[in-house]
C-alpha positions in Angstrom: 12.5 5.1 -9.8 13.1 4.9 -6.1 16.7 4.6 -5.0 17.6 1.8 -2.6 18.5 3.3 0.8 19.7 1.8 4.0 20.4 2.8 7.6 21.1 1.2 11.0 19.6 2.0 14.4 19.0 0.3 17.7 15.5 -0.6 18.9 13.4 -1.6 21.9 11.4 -4.5 23.4 9.1 -5.9 26.1 7.0 -9.0 26.2 3.6 -9.9 24.7 2.1 -12.8 22.9 -1.1 -13.7 21.0 -3.2 -15.2 18.1 -2.9 -18.4 16.1 -3.0 -18.6 12.3 -5.9 -20.2 10.5 -6.2 -23.6 12.1 -2.7 -23.4 13.4 -1.1 -26.2 15.3 -1.6 -26.0 19.0 1.7 -27.7 19.5 3.4 -25.0 17.5 1.8 -22.3 19.6 2.7 -24.1 22.8 6.3 -24.4 21.7 6.4 -20.7 20.7 5.0 -19.8 24.1 7.7 -21.8 25.9 10.4 -20.1 23.9 9.0 -16.7 24.7 9.0 -17.6 28.4 12.6 -18.8 28.1 13.5 -15.7 26.3 12.1 -13.5 29.1 14.4 -15.3 31.5 17.4 -14.9 29.3 16.8 -11.2 28.9 17.3 -10.8 32.6 21.0 -11.1 31.9 22.8 -8.5 29.9 23.0 -9.5 26.3 26.3 -9.1 24.5 24.9 -9.4 21.0 21.6 -8.0 20.0 19.2 -9.8 17.7 19.5 -8.0 14.3 16.3 -7.4 12.4 16.3 -6.2 8.8 13.3 -3.8 8.3 12.3 -3.6 4.6 9.9 -0.9 3.6 8.3 -2.0 0.3 6.9 0.8 -1.9 7.9 2.5 -5.2 8.8 6.2 -4.4 9.3 8.2 -1.3 6.7 10.5 -2.6 4.3 8.5 -4.7 4.1 9.5 -8.3 1.6 6.9 -9.7 -2.1 6.6 -8.9 -2.4 3.9 -6.2 -3.2 3.6 -2.6 -2.7 5.6 -0.4 -2.9 8.3 -3.2 -0.7 10.1 -5.7 1.7 12.5 -4.0 1.6 10.7 -0.7 4.9 11.3 1.2 6.0 8.1 2.9 9.0 9.7 4.8 7.0 10.8 7.9 5.4 7.3 8.0 8.8 5.6 7.9 10.3 8.1 10.5 7.4 7.4 12.9 7.8 3.6 12.6 11.5 3.8 13.0 11.2 6.0 16.1 8.6 3.7 17.6 10.8 0.6 17.2 13.8 2.4 18.6 11.9 3.6 21.6 10.1 0.4 22.5 12.5 -2.3 21.4 16.0 -1.3 22.5 17.2 -4.9 22.9 17.0 -5.4 19.1 19.2 -3.9 16.4 17.3 -2.7 13.4 18.9 -2.3 10.0 16.5 -0.6 7.6 16.2 -0.6 3.8 13.7 0.5 1.2 12.9 -1.6 -1.9 10.7 -1.0 -4.9 10.5 -4.6 -6.1 11.7 -8.2 -6.0 15.0 -7.4 -7.6 16.0 -4.9 -5.0 14.9 -7.3 -2.3 17.2 -10.0 -3.8 20.1 -7.5 -3.5 19.3 -6.9 0.1 19.3 -10.6 0.9 22.7 -10.9 -0.7 24.1 -8.1 1.5 22.5 -9.7 4.5 24.6 -12.8 4.1 27.6 -10.8 5.3 25.9 -9.0 8.2 24.2 -11.4 9.0 20.6 -10.7 10.1 18.4 -12.9 12.3 15.0 -12.0 10.9 13.0 -9.7 8.7 10.2 -7.2 9.1 8.6 -6.4 5.7 6.4 -3.3 5.8 3.9 -3.2 2.8 3.4 0.5 2.2 1.7 0.4 -1.2 0.2 -2.2 -3.5 2.5 -2.2 -6.5 5.7 -3.5 -4.8 6.5 -7.2 -4.6 9.0 -8.2 -1.9 7.8 -10.5 0.8 7.8 -13.7 -1.2 11.4 -13.0 -2.1 12.3 -12.4 1.5 10.7 -15.6 2.6 13.0 -17.5 0.3 15.9 -16.5 2.6 14.5 -19.0 5.2 14.6 -16.5 8.1 11.8 -15.7 10.6 9.7 -13.0 8.8 7.1 -10.5 10.1 4.8 -8.9 7.5 3.0 -5.7 8.3 0.3 -3.8 6.5 0.2 0.0 6.2 -3.6 0.4 6.4 -5.1 2.1 3.3 -1.7 1.8 1.7 -0.4 -1.7 0.9 -3.5 -3.6 2.0 -4.4 -5.4 -1.3 -0.9 -6.9 -1.7 -0.7 -7.6 2.1 -4.0 -9.5 2.2 -3.2 -11.6 -0.9 0.3 -12.6 0.4 -1.0 -13.3 3.9 -3.8 -15.5 2.7 -1.4 -17.5 0.5 0.9 -18.0 3.5 -2.0 -19.3 5.7 -2.6 -22.0 3.1 0.7 -23.6 3.9 0.7 -26.6 6.2 2.9 -24.6 8.6 2.8 -20.9 7.8 6.2 -19.4 7.6 5.0 -15.8 8.0 4.0 -13.8 11.0 1.8 -10.9 10.2 0.2 -7.8 11.8 -2.7 -5.8 10.4 -3.4 -2.9 12.7 -3.7 0.9 13.0 -2.0 0.7 16.4 1.8 0.7 16.3 1.8 -1.0 19.7 0.5 -4.1 17.9 3.5 -3.9 15.7 5.8 -3.7 18.7 4.1 -6.7 20.3 4.7 -8.7 17.1 8.3 -7.6 16.9 8.9 -8.8 20.4 8.2 -12.3 19.2 11.7 -12.3 17.6 12.8 -13.4 21.1 11.7 -16.8 19.9 14.6 -16.6 17.5 17.1 -15.9 20.3 16.1 -19.3 21.8 16.7 -21.2 18.6 13.1 -21.2 17.5 12.2 -21.9 13.9 10.4 -19.4 11.6 7.3 -21.6 11.9 7.4 -21.2 15.7 8.0 -17.4 15.3 4.9 -17.2 13.0 2.9 -19.1 15.7 4.1 -16.8 18.4 3.0 -13.7 16.3 -0.4 -15.3 15.7 -0.9 -16.0 19.4 0.1 -12.4 20.2 -2.2 -11.0 17.6 -5.2 -13.0 19.0 -4.5 -11.8 22.5 -4.4 -8.2 21.6 -7.5 -8.1 19.3 -10.4 -6.8 21.3 -13.2 -9.1 22.3 -16.4 -8.9 20.4 -18.6 -5.9 21.3 -22.3 -5.5 21.4 -23.5 -7.0 18.1 -27.2 -6.3 18.6 -28.5 -4.2 15.7 -31.2 -1.7 14.9 -34.4 -3.2 13.5 -34.3 -3.8 9.7 -36.3 -6.4 7.8 -35.3 -6.6 4.1 -38.0 -8.0 1.8 -36.1 -10.9 0.4 -37.3 -12.7 -2.8 -38.0 -16.3 -2.8 -35.2 -18.3 -4.3 -37.2 -19.3 -7.4 -38.1 -15.6 -8.1 -34.5 -14.6 -7.6 -33.3 -17.3 -10.1 -35.8 -16.0 -12.6 -34.5 -12.4 -12.1 -30.9 -13.7 -12.6 -31.9 -15.3 -15.9 -33.3 -12.0 -17.0 -30.0 -10.3 -16.0 -27.5 -8.9 -18.5 -24.2 -7.2 -17.7 -22.4 -4.9 -20.1 -18.6 -5.3 -19.5 -16.8 -2.2 -20.9 -13.1 -2.4 -21.7 -12.1 -6.0 -21.1 -12.2 -9.2 -23.2 -14.1 -12.3 -22.4 -12.7 -14.8 -20.0 -13.6 -18.2 -18.5 -15.3 -16.5 -15.6 -17.8 -14.9 -18.0 -18.8 -18.4 -19.3 -19.2 -19.7 -15.7 -21.4 -16.7 -14.8 -23.6 -17.4 -17.9 -23.7 -21.2 -17.3 -24.1 -21.3 -13.5 -26.0 -18.1 -12.8 -27.9 -17.6 -16.0 -26.7 -14.0 -16.3 -25.6 -12.9 -19.7 -22.3 -10.9 -20.0 -21.9 -8.7 -23.1 -18.6 -7.1 -24.2 -18.7 -3.4 -25.0 -15.9 -1.2 -26.3 -14.6 1.9 -24.7 -15.3 3.6 -28.1 -19.1 2.9 -27.8 -19.3 4.3 -24.3 -17.2 7.3 -25.2 -19.4 8.0 -28.2 -22.5 7.9 -26.0 -20.8 10.2 -23.6 -20.0 12.7 -26.3 -23.6 12.5 -27.6 -25.2 13.0 -24.1 -27.7 15.9 -23.9 -25.9 19.0 -22.5 -29.0 20.5 -21.0 -29.9 17.3 -19.2 -26.3 17.0 -18.0 -26.5 20.4 -16.5 -29.8 19.6 -14.7 -28.2 16.4 -13.2 -25.2 18.4 -12.1 -27.5 21.0 -10.5 -29.3 18.2 -8.6 -26.0 16.8 -7.3 -24.8 20.2 -6.2 -28.0 20.7 -4.2 -28.0 17.2 -2.7 -24.4 16.7 -1.7 -23.4 17.6 1.8 -20.0 18.8 0.5 -18.2 19.2 -2.8 -14.5 19.6 -2.7 -11.9 20.0 -5.5 -14.5 19.0 -8.1 -15.2 21.7 -10.7 -18.6 22.4 -12.3 -17.2 21.2 -15.6 -16.2 17.9 -14.0 -19.7 17.5 -12.5 -21.3 18.0 -15.9 -18.9 15.6 -17.6 -19.7 13.0 -14.9 -23.4 13.6 -15.5 -22.9 13.0 -19.2 -21.2 9.7 -18.3 -24.2 8.7 -16.3 -26.4 9.5 -19.3 -24.1 7.4 -21.5 -24.3 4.5 -19.1 -28.1 4.7 -19.2 -28.0 4.9 -23.0 -25.9 1.7 -23.3 -28.2 -0.1 -20.8 -31.2 0.8 -22.9 -29.5 0.0 -26.2 -28.5 -3.4 -25.1 -31.5 -4.1 -23.0 -29.2 -4.8 -20.0 -29.7 -4.6 -16.2 -26.2 -3.7 -15.2 -22.9 -2.2 -16.5 -19.3 -2.5 -15.2 -16.5 -0.5 -16.7 -12.7 -0.8 -16.7 -12.7 2.7 -15.3 -9.0 3.0 -14.3 -7.6 1.6 -17.6 -10.1 3.7 -19.6 -9.4 6.9 -17.8 -5.6 6.6 -17.6 -5.4 5.3 -21.2 -7.3 8.3 -22.6 -10.3 6.2 -23.7 -12.7 7.8 -21.3 -12.9 11.5 -20.3 -14.9 11.2 -17.1 -15.0 8.7 -14.2 -18.2 6.6 -14.1 -18.4 6.8 -10.3 -21.3 9.3 -10.0 -23.2 7.4 -12.7 -22.8 4.2 -10.8 -24.0 6.0 -7.7 -27.2 7.0 -9.5 -27.8 3.6 -11.1 -27.4 1.8 -7.7 -29.7 4.3 -6.0 -32.4 3.3 -8.6 -32.0 -0.5 -8.0 -29.9 -1.0 -11.1 -26.3 -2.3 -11.3 -23.3 0.0 -11.7 -20.1 -2.0 -11.0 -16.5 -0.8 -10.6 -13.4 -1.8 -12.6 -15.1 -4.2 -15.0 -15.2 -6.7 -12.2 -17.8 -9.1 -13.7 -17.7 -11.4 -10.6 -18.8 -8.5 -8.3 -21.2 -7.2 -11.0 -22.9 -10.6 -11.3 -23.0 -10.8 -7.5 -24.8 -7.5 -7.5 -27.3 -8.7 -10.1 -28.2 -11.7 -7.9 -28.1 -10.0 -4.5 -29.9 -6.8 -5.5 -32.7 -9.0 -6.7 -32.6 -11.2 -3.6 -32.6 -8.1 -1.3 -35.6 -6.5 -2.9 -33.7 -3.8 -4.8 -31.2 -2.8 -2.1 -27.9 -1.7 -3.7 -24.6 -3.4 -3.2 -21.4 -1.7 -2.2 -18.3 -3.0 -4.0 -15.2 -2.4 -1.9 -11.5 -3.1 -1.3 -11.5 -4.1 2.4 -9.0 -3.3 5.1 -8.7 -5.3 8.3 -7.8 -3.4 11.5 -7.2 -5.9 14.4 -6.7 -3.0 16.8 -10.4 -2.1 16.5 -11.6 -5.6 15.5 -13.0 -4.1 12.3 -13.1 -4.8 8.6 -13.4 -1.5 6.7 -15.0 -1.6 3.2 -13.4 1.2 1.1 -14.2 2.4 -2.4 -14.9 5.6 -4.4 -18.4 4.5 -5.5 -21.3 4.0 -3.1 -25.1 4.4 -3.0 -26.7 6.7 -0.5 -30.0 4.7 -0.5 -28.8 1.5 1.3 -32.3 0.4 2.1 -33.4 0.5 -1.5 -34.8 3.1 -4.0 -37.8 3.8 -1.9 -35.9 3.9 1.4 -34.4 6.9 3.2 -31.3 8.6 1.8 -28.1 9.2 3.8 -25.7 12.1 3.4 -23.0 11.9 0.7 -20.1 14.1 -0.5 -18.6 14.6 -3.9 -14.8 14.4 -3.9 -12.1 13.6 -6.4 -11.2 10.0 -7.1 -8.8 9.2 -4.3 -5.9 7.5 -6.1 -5.2 10.2 -8.6 -7.1 13.2 -7.1 -9.0 13.7 -10.4 -12.5 13.5 -11.6 -15.5 13.1 -9.3 -16.3 10.3 -6.8 -18.6 9.6 -3.9 -18.2 9.5 -0.2 -21.4 8.0 1.3 -21.9 8.5 5.0 -23.6 5.2 5.7 -26.0 4.7 8.6 -24.5 2.8 11.6 -26.0 0.3 14.0 -27.3 -2.0 11.3 -26.4 -5.6 10.3 -24.7 -5.9 7.0 -24.1 -9.0 4.7 -21.0 -9.2 2.6 -20.7 -11.7 -0.3 -18.9 -12.7 -3.5 -20.3 -15.3 -5.9 -17.9 -17.9 -7.3 -19.8 -19.6 -10.2 -16.7 -21.6 -11.2 -16.6 -23.1 -7.7 -20.4 -23.1 -7.2 -19.7 -21.3 -4.0 -20.9 -18.1 -2.3 -18.3 -16.4 0.0 -20.1 -14.9 3.0 -19.6 -12.9 6.1 -21.6 -10.4 8.2 -20.9 -7.5 10.4 -22.5 -4.6 12.3 -21.9 -1.2 10.8 -20.1 0.8 13.5 -18.3 3.7 11.9 -17.6 5.9 8.8 -13.9 6.2 8.7 -12.7 9.6 7.8 -9.1 9.2 6.5 -7.7 10.9 3.4 -5.7 7.8 2.4 -7.2 5.4 -0.1 -10.8 5.3 -1.4 -13.3 7.9 -0.3 -16.2 5.8 1.2 -15.0 3.8 4.2 -17.6 1.8 6.1 -16.2 0.0 9.2 -18.1 -3.0 10.5 -17.4 -5.3 13.4 -17.5 -8.8 12.0 -19.8 -11.6 13.3 -17.5 -14.5 14.1 -13.8 -15.0 14.1 -11.9 -12.0 12.6 -8.8 -14.2 12.2 -10.6 -16.3 9.6 -11.1 -13.1 7.5 -7.4 -13.2 6.5 -7.9 -16.5 4.7 -9.5 -16.1 1.2 -8.0 -13.0 -0.5 -5.5 -14.9 -2.7 -8.2 -17.1 -4.3 -11.2 -14.7 -4.3 -9.5 -11.4 -5.1 -9.7 -8.2 -3.1 -13.3 -7.1 -3.9 -16.3 -7.8 -1.7 -19.9 -6.7 -2.1 -21.8 -5.5 1.0 -25.6 -5.1 1.5 -27.5 -3.7 4.4 -29.7 -6.3 6.2 -29.4 -9.7 7.7 -29.6 -11.8 4.5 -28.0 -15.0 5.8 -31.1 -17.1 5.5 -32.0 -15.9 2.0 -28.3 -16.4 0.8 -28.3 -20.0 2.1 -31.7 -20.6 0.5 -30.5 -19.2 -2.9 -27.3 -21.4 -2.6 -29.5 -24.4 -2.1 -31.6 -23.5 -5.1 -28.5 -23.1 -7.2 -27.0 -26.4 -5.9 -24.1 -24.4 -4.5 -22.4 -24.2 -1.0 -21.8 -21.2 1.2 -18.2 -20.6 2.5 -18.3 -18.5 5.7 -15.1 -16.5 5.8 -15.5 -15.4 9.4 
């Protein structure tokens, strides 16, 4: 268990300002701007007492011991040292008192200590996904800045940020950026506090600053691409023929909503049945598939031949279950199955193969995303979906879709292939997973289906980059969103972290399908 640690240092400052939160009050922003201007005048005189900011790094261990983003074995110490040094150099007019916490209980202890200091505000840095701290810190009632360590704490960060934005007056300023200068600009908004500003005014000042620093939209014109979309009635018929095998989890209310509202059947399958099919897989056929993967992959790193053959056997087991149950898709609680000893190979390469063939292989027994893929792959004429855990980088005006499973035939089974690599599963550095090098310059459509709300969540973006970063999941496709990137912070607490991305401008077909279902479309950008 991580020990609580604490240190004190002095830090720097200049002046910047920017963004508003989702539908933020103009009056609040104007008030915050006035306070910032007043603060810049006040800083002309020598300060006798520096504003004291408590910096809380939220994570579990200095060197990560559990599988999670960024990855097992990740050393947070250089990250913390770099952030501390940046704040000290660029914000000398503030005093920074730092601490590390691994959960809400340690955060409560820090708040008790801070009553004696006291502190004027908080900076909570979310370094990985397991640690809860920011909601506890907000209870102290002080101005609070929340920062994401991209490809580290993003899932927890997005959920907490979206929840804050639902408040009538958000109490949380936040920054989601790969550029530490954006963090510095947000920290400078603590000058609002020096002028007696409220935490809501601080949050508005941070929002305004973030908007001002986010780049303007670039060239969103895309390469020609005309997906052959199904008519809504034909898509509805395909959905009614759909059947998803859900391996490793029990039924829930969402399953019923999928069946009632989408017409897609969801069937529970045990780990034992999948494992038995894996053990029974033909060894010669597994070797042939492994040979093909070795020849096709651009690179294979840290994945043994034995692991490749085990992954090929898992692909054959997935196909066997699909045939046995007359199903069109399969989604597996892969992490729980692998870590619990129920499965002996990751299903990632098997899903890669299924999706390349126009079938459905879905991660983490996420039946929402799997049912989304059943509907959308039919609608898009067989094009595969890419389930991901997105990251938002305001510094580049990008949303990055990250996961360890991806097709390399984004235009459909008969379309051209793109390069792919076979690497270990990122979080635990085990097994075999896929890094697909997606084509850039094309329009993408990203969705999630919410049958319980009769809603399709929707946004689009131009594919601009394949991010090569060892942290977090292997495939990382960066797109520049169409619309307001600020709105993209708003839905993660209610819809969860996953999104499903398709190549092609599918806006009109999605709206037509929603009309046929009697649903609405919620554009999240």
